[in-house]
mmCIF file of the C-alpha atoms, coordinates in Angstrom:
data_MODEL
# 
_entry.id   MODEL 
# 
loop_
_atom_site.group_PDB 
_atom_site.id 
_atom_site.type_symbol 
_atom_site.label_atom_id 
_atom_site.label_alt_id 
_atom_site.label_comp_id 
_atom_site.label_asym_id 
_atom_site.label_entity_id 
_atom_site.label_seq_id 
_atom_site.pdbx_PDB_ins_code 
_atom_site.Cartn_x 
_atom_site.Cartn_y 
_atom_site.Cartn_z 
_atom_site.occupancy 
_atom_site.B_iso_or_equiv 
_atom_site.pdbx_formal_charge 
_atom_site.auth_seq_id 
_atom_site.auth_comp_id 
_atom_site.auth_asym_id 
_atom_site.auth_atom_id 
_atom_site.pdbx_PDB_model_num 
ATOM 1   C CA . UNK A 1 1   ? 48.117 184.608 94.878  1.00 0.00 ? 1   UNK A CA 1 
ATOM 2   C CA . UNK A 1 2   ? 49.461 181.425 96.224  1.00 0.00 ? 2   UNK A CA 1 
ATOM 3   C CA . UNK A 1 3   ? 52.263 179.444 94.830  1.00 0.00 ? 3   UNK A CA 1 
ATOM 4   C CA . UNK A 1 4   ? 50.525 176.488 94.767  1.00 0.00 ? 4   UNK A CA 1 
ATOM 5   C CA . UNK A 1 5   ? 47.030 175.573 93.625  1.00 0.00 ? 5   UNK A CA 1 
ATOM 6   C CA . UNK A 1 6   ? 44.437 172.828 94.622  1.00 0.00 ? 6   UNK A CA 1 
ATOM 7   C CA . UNK A 1 7   ? 46.316 170.392 91.641  1.00 0.00 ? 7   UNK A CA 1 
ATOM 8   C CA . UNK A 1 8   ? 49.541 170.761 93.067  1.00 0.00 ? 8   UNK A CA 1 
ATOM 9   C CA . UNK A 1 9   ? 48.073 170.244 96.602  1.00 0.00 ? 9   UNK A CA 1 
ATOM 10  C CA . UNK A 1 10  ? 46.144 167.210 95.745  1.00 0.00 ? 10  UNK A CA 1 
ATOM 11  C CA . UNK A 1 11  ? 49.274 165.604 94.092  1.00 0.00 ? 11  UNK A CA 1 
ATOM 12  C CA . UNK A 1 12  ? 51.479 166.550 97.027  1.00 0.00 ? 12  UNK A CA 1 
ATOM 13  C CA . UNK A 1 13  ? 48.698 165.204 99.653  1.00 0.00 ? 13  UNK A CA 1 
ATOM 14  C CA . UNK A 1 14  ? 48.473 161.958 97.550  1.00 0.00 ? 14  UNK A CA 1 
ATOM 15  C CA . UNK A 1 15  ? 52.370 161.720 97.544  1.00 0.00 ? 15  UNK A CA 1 
ATOM 16  C CA . UNK A 1 16  ? 52.841 162.890 101.275 1.00 0.00 ? 16  UNK A CA 1 
ATOM 17  C CA . UNK A 1 17  ? 54.976 165.886 100.055 1.00 0.00 ? 17  UNK A CA 1 
ATOM 18  C CA . UNK A 1 18  ? 53.106 168.839 101.331 1.00 0.00 ? 18  UNK A CA 1 
ATOM 19  C CA . UNK A 1 19  ? 55.645 169.517 103.925 1.00 0.00 ? 19  UNK A CA 1 
ATOM 20  C CA . UNK A 1 20  ? 58.608 169.054 101.705 1.00 0.00 ? 20  UNK A CA 1 
ATOM 21  C CA . UNK A 1 21  ? 57.045 171.271 99.080  1.00 0.00 ? 21  UNK A CA 1 
ATOM 22  C CA . UNK A 1 22  ? 56.149 174.005 101.563 1.00 0.00 ? 22  UNK A CA 1 
ATOM 23  C CA . UNK A 1 23  ? 59.828 173.975 102.825 1.00 0.00 ? 23  UNK A CA 1 
ATOM 24  C CA . UNK A 1 24  ? 61.150 174.107 99.388  1.00 0.00 ? 24  UNK A CA 1 
ATOM 25  C CA . UNK A 1 25  ? 58.748 177.000 98.750  1.00 0.00 ? 25  UNK A CA 1 
ATOM 26  C CA . UNK A 1 26  ? 60.228 178.810 101.857 1.00 0.00 ? 26  UNK A CA 1 
ATOM 27  C CA . UNK A 1 27  ? 63.778 178.620 101.002 1.00 0.00 ? 27  UNK A CA 1 
ATOM 28  C CA . UNK A 1 28  ? 63.736 178.632 97.120  1.00 0.00 ? 28  UNK A CA 1 
ATOM 29  C CA . UNK A 1 29  ? 60.711 181.391 96.464  1.00 0.00 ? 29  UNK A CA 1 
ATOM 30  C CA . UNK A 1 30  ? 61.606 185.053 96.695  1.00 0.00 ? 30  UNK A CA 1 
ATOM 31  C CA . UNK A 1 31  ? 59.451 188.098 95.892  1.00 0.00 ? 31  UNK A CA 1 
ATOM 32  C CA . UNK A 1 32  ? 62.548 190.232 95.006  1.00 0.00 ? 32  UNK A CA 1 
ATOM 33  C CA . UNK A 1 33  ? 66.152 189.530 92.987  1.00 0.00 ? 33  UNK A CA 1 
ATOM 34  C CA . UNK A 1 34  ? 69.298 189.632 95.233  1.00 0.00 ? 34  UNK A CA 1 
ATOM 35  C CA . UNK A 1 35  ? 72.771 190.651 94.599  1.00 0.00 ? 35  UNK A CA 1 
ATOM 36  C CA . UNK A 1 36  ? 73.803 187.153 94.361  1.00 0.00 ? 36  UNK A CA 1 
ATOM 37  C CA . UNK A 1 37  ? 70.954 186.125 92.125  1.00 0.00 ? 37  UNK A CA 1 
ATOM 38  C CA . UNK A 1 38  ? 71.353 189.448 89.854  1.00 0.00 ? 38  UNK A CA 1 
ATOM 39  C CA . UNK A 1 39  ? 75.234 188.123 89.586  1.00 0.00 ? 39  UNK A CA 1 
ATOM 40  C CA . UNK A 1 40  ? 74.433 185.008 88.319  1.00 0.00 ? 40  UNK A CA 1 
ATOM 41  C CA . UNK A 1 41  ? 71.827 186.089 85.937  1.00 0.00 ? 41  UNK A CA 1 
ATOM 42  C CA . UNK A 1 42  ? 74.773 188.701 84.524  1.00 0.00 ? 42  UNK A CA 1 
ATOM 43  C CA . UNK A 1 43  ? 77.107 185.493 84.348  1.00 0.00 ? 43  UNK A CA 1 
ATOM 44  C CA . UNK A 1 44  ? 74.981 183.584 81.857  1.00 0.00 ? 44  UNK A CA 1 
ATOM 45  C CA . UNK A 1 45  ? 75.088 183.344 78.240  1.00 0.00 ? 45  UNK A CA 1 
ATOM 46  C CA . UNK A 1 46  ? 71.754 181.650 77.816  1.00 0.00 ? 46  UNK A CA 1 
ATOM 47  C CA . UNK A 1 47  ? 68.375 181.018 79.513  1.00 0.00 ? 47  UNK A CA 1 
ATOM 48  C CA . UNK A 1 48  ? 65.548 178.990 78.212  1.00 0.00 ? 48  UNK A CA 1 
ATOM 49  C CA . UNK A 1 49  ? 62.248 181.314 78.047  1.00 0.00 ? 49  UNK A CA 1 
ATOM 50  C CA . UNK A 1 50  ? 58.729 179.712 77.970  1.00 0.00 ? 50  UNK A CA 1 
ATOM 51  C CA . UNK A 1 51  ? 55.700 181.665 76.768  1.00 0.00 ? 51  UNK A CA 1 
ATOM 52  C CA . UNK A 1 52  ? 51.898 181.161 76.147  1.00 0.00 ? 52  UNK A CA 1 
ATOM 53  C CA . UNK A 1 53  ? 49.970 181.779 73.374  1.00 0.00 ? 53  UNK A CA 1 
ATOM 54  C CA . UNK A 1 54  ? 46.538 183.367 73.673  1.00 0.00 ? 54  UNK A CA 1 
ATOM 55  C CA . UNK A 1 55  ? 44.772 179.874 73.371  1.00 0.00 ? 55  UNK A CA 1 
ATOM 56  C CA . UNK A 1 56  ? 46.965 178.453 76.484  1.00 0.00 ? 56  UNK A CA 1 
ATOM 57  C CA . UNK A 1 57  ? 49.370 176.591 74.069  1.00 0.00 ? 57  UNK A CA 1 
ATOM 58  C CA . UNK A 1 58  ? 52.932 176.951 75.514  1.00 0.00 ? 58  UNK A CA 1 
ATOM 59  C CA . UNK A 1 59  ? 56.313 176.806 73.939  1.00 0.00 ? 59  UNK A CA 1 
ATOM 60  C CA . UNK A 1 60  ? 59.958 177.266 75.187  1.00 0.00 ? 60  UNK A CA 1 
ATOM 61  C CA . UNK A 1 61  ? 62.781 179.026 73.619  1.00 0.00 ? 61  UNK A CA 1 
ATOM 62  C CA . UNK A 1 62  ? 66.491 179.165 73.636  1.00 0.00 ? 62  UNK A CA 1 
ATOM 63  C CA . UNK A 1 63  ? 67.651 182.766 74.338  1.00 0.00 ? 63  UNK A CA 1 
ATOM 64  C CA . UNK A 1 64  ? 71.148 183.812 73.968  1.00 0.00 ? 64  UNK A CA 1 
ATOM 65  C CA . UNK A 1 65  ? 73.546 186.539 73.842  1.00 0.00 ? 65  UNK A CA 1 
ATOM 66  C CA . UNK A 1 66  ? 77.287 187.955 75.445  1.00 0.00 ? 66  UNK A CA 1 
ATOM 67  C CA . UNK A 1 67  ? 77.709 187.893 79.107  1.00 0.00 ? 67  UNK A CA 1 
ATOM 68  C CA . UNK A 1 68  ? 75.343 190.141 80.590  1.00 0.00 ? 68  UNK A CA 1 
ATOM 69  C CA . UNK A 1 69  ? 72.796 190.141 78.001  1.00 0.00 ? 69  UNK A CA 1 
ATOM 70  C CA . UNK A 1 70  ? 70.273 189.661 80.724  1.00 0.00 ? 70  UNK A CA 1 
ATOM 71  C CA . UNK A 1 71  ? 70.024 193.309 82.953  1.00 0.00 ? 71  UNK A CA 1 
ATOM 72  C CA . UNK A 1 72  ? 68.604 193.292 86.339  1.00 0.00 ? 72  UNK A CA 1 
ATOM 73  C CA . UNK A 1 73  ? 66.811 196.892 86.276  1.00 0.00 ? 73  UNK A CA 1 
ATOM 74  C CA . UNK A 1 74  ? 65.661 196.551 89.780  1.00 0.00 ? 74  UNK A CA 1 
ATOM 75  C CA . UNK A 1 75  ? 64.806 194.243 92.629  1.00 0.00 ? 75  UNK A CA 1 
ATOM 76  C CA . UNK A 1 76  ? 61.703 192.813 90.653  1.00 0.00 ? 76  UNK A CA 1 
ATOM 77  C CA . UNK A 1 77  ? 62.430 193.581 87.034  1.00 0.00 ? 77  UNK A CA 1 
ATOM 78  C CA . UNK A 1 78  ? 64.887 191.981 84.246  1.00 0.00 ? 78  UNK A CA 1 
ATOM 79  C CA . UNK A 1 79  ? 65.201 192.897 80.443  1.00 0.00 ? 79  UNK A CA 1 
ATOM 80  C CA . UNK A 1 80  ? 66.811 191.153 77.748  1.00 0.00 ? 80  UNK A CA 1 
ATOM 81  C CA . UNK A 1 81  ? 67.116 191.816 74.102  1.00 0.00 ? 81  UNK A CA 1 
ATOM 82  C CA . UNK A 1 82  ? 65.561 189.852 71.204  1.00 0.00 ? 82  UNK A CA 1 
ATOM 83  C CA . UNK A 1 83  ? 67.308 189.224 68.188  1.00 0.00 ? 83  UNK A CA 1 
ATOM 84  C CA . UNK A 1 84  ? 65.299 187.414 65.129  1.00 0.00 ? 84  UNK A CA 1 
ATOM 85  C CA . UNK A 1 85  ? 66.670 183.985 64.962  1.00 0.00 ? 85  UNK A CA 1 
ATOM 86  C CA . UNK A 1 86  ? 64.065 182.104 62.638  1.00 0.00 ? 86  UNK A CA 1 
ATOM 87  C CA . UNK A 1 87  ? 61.737 185.078 61.498  1.00 0.00 ? 87  UNK A CA 1 
ATOM 88  C CA . UNK A 1 88  ? 58.773 183.059 63.486  1.00 0.00 ? 88  UNK A CA 1 
ATOM 89  C CA . UNK A 1 89  ? 58.852 185.453 66.504  1.00 0.00 ? 89  UNK A CA 1 
ATOM 90  C CA . UNK A 1 90  ? 56.837 183.069 68.705  1.00 0.00 ? 90  UNK A CA 1 
ATOM 91  C CA . UNK A 1 91  ? 57.860 184.043 71.966  1.00 0.00 ? 91  UNK A CA 1 
ATOM 92  C CA . UNK A 1 92  ? 57.501 187.620 71.263  1.00 0.00 ? 92  UNK A CA 1 
ATOM 93  C CA . UNK A 1 93  ? 53.982 187.314 69.682  1.00 0.00 ? 93  UNK A CA 1 
ATOM 94  C CA . UNK A 1 94  ? 52.919 184.943 72.847  1.00 0.00 ? 94  UNK A CA 1 
ATOM 95  C CA . UNK A 1 95  ? 54.318 187.753 75.109  1.00 0.00 ? 95  UNK A CA 1 
ATOM 96  C CA . UNK A 1 96  ? 52.682 190.605 73.302  1.00 0.00 ? 96  UNK A CA 1 
ATOM 97  C CA . UNK A 1 97  ? 49.343 188.366 73.363  1.00 0.00 ? 97  UNK A CA 1 
ATOM 98  C CA . UNK A 1 98  ? 49.567 187.100 77.193  1.00 0.00 ? 98  UNK A CA 1 
ATOM 99  C CA . UNK A 1 99  ? 52.535 188.631 78.851  1.00 0.00 ? 99  UNK A CA 1 
ATOM 100 C CA . UNK A 1 100 ? 53.090 185.164 80.792  1.00 0.00 ? 100 UNK A CA 1 
ATOM 101 C CA . UNK A 1 101 ? 56.646 184.127 80.846  1.00 0.00 ? 101 UNK A CA 1 
ATOM 102 C CA . UNK A 1 102 ? 59.028 181.647 82.537  1.00 0.00 ? 102 UNK A CA 1 
ATOM 103 C CA . UNK A 1 103 ? 62.759 182.007 82.414  1.00 0.00 ? 103 UNK A CA 1 
ATOM 104 C CA . UNK A 1 104 ? 64.937 179.423 83.537  1.00 0.00 ? 104 UNK A CA 1 
ATOM 105 C CA . UNK A 1 105 ? 69.000 179.840 83.947  1.00 0.00 ? 105 UNK A CA 1 
ATOM 106 C CA . UNK A 1 106 ? 70.968 177.194 84.645  1.00 0.00 ? 106 UNK A CA 1 
ATOM 107 C CA . UNK A 1 107 ? 75.016 176.607 85.259  1.00 0.00 ? 107 UNK A CA 1 
ATOM 108 C CA . UNK A 1 108 ? 75.192 173.188 83.979  1.00 0.00 ? 108 UNK A CA 1 
ATOM 109 C CA . UNK A 1 109 ? 78.901 172.859 85.749  1.00 0.00 ? 109 UNK A CA 1 
ATOM 110 C CA . UNK A 1 110 ? 77.145 173.051 89.109  1.00 0.00 ? 110 UNK A CA 1 
ATOM 111 C CA . UNK A 1 111 ? 73.507 172.282 90.265  1.00 0.00 ? 111 UNK A CA 1 
ATOM 112 C CA . UNK A 1 112 ? 72.395 175.939 90.792  1.00 0.00 ? 112 UNK A CA 1 
ATOM 113 C CA . UNK A 1 113 ? 69.807 176.954 88.912  1.00 0.00 ? 113 UNK A CA 1 
ATOM 114 C CA . UNK A 1 114 ? 67.018 180.113 89.001  1.00 0.00 ? 114 UNK A CA 1 
ATOM 115 C CA . UNK A 1 115 ? 63.683 180.519 87.836  1.00 0.00 ? 115 UNK A CA 1 
ATOM 116 C CA . UNK A 1 116 ? 61.875 183.379 87.071  1.00 0.00 ? 116 UNK A CA 1 
ATOM 117 C CA . UNK A 1 117 ? 58.118 183.859 86.750  1.00 0.00 ? 117 UNK A CA 1 
ATOM 118 C CA . UNK A 1 118 ? 56.438 187.088 85.507  1.00 0.00 ? 118 UNK A CA 1 
ATOM 119 C CA . UNK A 1 119 ? 54.563 189.122 82.954  1.00 0.00 ? 119 UNK A CA 1 
ATOM 120 C CA . UNK A 1 120 ? 56.270 190.726 80.405  1.00 0.00 ? 120 UNK A CA 1 
ATOM 121 C CA . UNK A 1 121 ? 56.226 193.243 77.717  1.00 0.00 ? 121 UNK A CA 1 
ATOM 122 C CA . UNK A 1 122 ? 57.949 193.743 74.579  1.00 0.00 ? 122 UNK A CA 1 
ATOM 123 C CA . UNK A 1 123 ? 58.806 196.669 72.618  1.00 0.00 ? 123 UNK A CA 1 
ATOM 124 C CA . UNK A 1 124 ? 60.862 198.004 69.534  1.00 0.00 ? 124 UNK A CA 1 
ATOM 125 C CA . UNK A 1 125 ? 61.518 201.368 70.900  1.00 0.00 ? 125 UNK A CA 1 
ATOM 126 C CA . UNK A 1 126 ? 62.762 200.460 74.478  1.00 0.00 ? 126 UNK A CA 1 
ATOM 127 C CA . UNK A 1 127 ? 65.529 202.680 75.492  1.00 0.00 ? 127 UNK A CA 1 
ATOM 128 C CA . UNK A 1 128 ? 67.799 199.841 76.310  1.00 0.00 ? 128 UNK A CA 1 
ATOM 129 C CA . UNK A 1 129 ? 67.730 198.592 72.363  1.00 0.00 ? 129 UNK A CA 1 
ATOM 130 C CA . UNK A 1 130 ? 70.921 200.660 71.646  1.00 0.00 ? 130 UNK A CA 1 
ATOM 131 C CA . UNK A 1 131 ? 72.722 198.631 74.062  1.00 0.00 ? 131 UNK A CA 1 
ATOM 132 C CA . UNK A 1 132 ? 72.374 195.607 71.876  1.00 0.00 ? 132 UNK A CA 1 
ATOM 133 C CA . UNK A 1 133 ? 73.759 195.970 68.413  1.00 0.00 ? 133 UNK A CA 1 
ATOM 134 C CA . UNK A 1 134 ? 71.335 193.414 66.423  1.00 0.00 ? 134 UNK A CA 1 
ATOM 135 C CA . UNK A 1 135 ? 68.726 193.234 68.878  1.00 0.00 ? 135 UNK A CA 1 
ATOM 136 C CA . UNK A 1 136 ? 65.257 194.199 67.192  1.00 0.00 ? 136 UNK A CA 1 
ATOM 137 C CA . UNK A 1 137 ? 62.930 194.146 70.428  1.00 0.00 ? 137 UNK A CA 1 
ATOM 138 C CA . UNK A 1 138 ? 63.516 194.276 74.370  1.00 0.00 ? 138 UNK A CA 1 
ATOM 139 C CA . UNK A 1 139 ? 62.024 192.456 76.759  1.00 0.00 ? 139 UNK A CA 1 
ATOM 140 C CA . UNK A 1 140 ? 61.084 193.538 80.655  1.00 0.00 ? 140 UNK A CA 1 
ATOM 141 C CA . UNK A 1 141 ? 60.159 191.056 83.054  1.00 0.00 ? 141 UNK A CA 1 
ATOM 142 C CA . UNK A 1 142 ? 58.430 192.006 86.323  1.00 0.00 ? 142 UNK A CA 1 
# 
């Protein structure tokens, strides 16, 4: 799968930014999490989670927890707990329906950001659940 589709390319060509887009992709898009990225994720107390309903309608949510609540399980998999905030389960229901997710981690004191995109699973009986008192579900993203 290409990072850019024909719609991205059409706009890049219209605004003469294809070369810039290709350069940015080459230096920022990585297939695996390296040690620095894993340490950055562990240093965050929150991130923003995007999910998509089965009809394609998107939503974005704030997900938070103590330092280290996002676990890097291996170079291509992260996991995090879900705590019921309002009983709506919008994000968790969307993950169950489509598995498509985006995670955005930001350090607001520096210009550092990390975006993760992937497919997720949600489980009420994941072995990691015991590590997060009060959590109801575990989400794994690959």
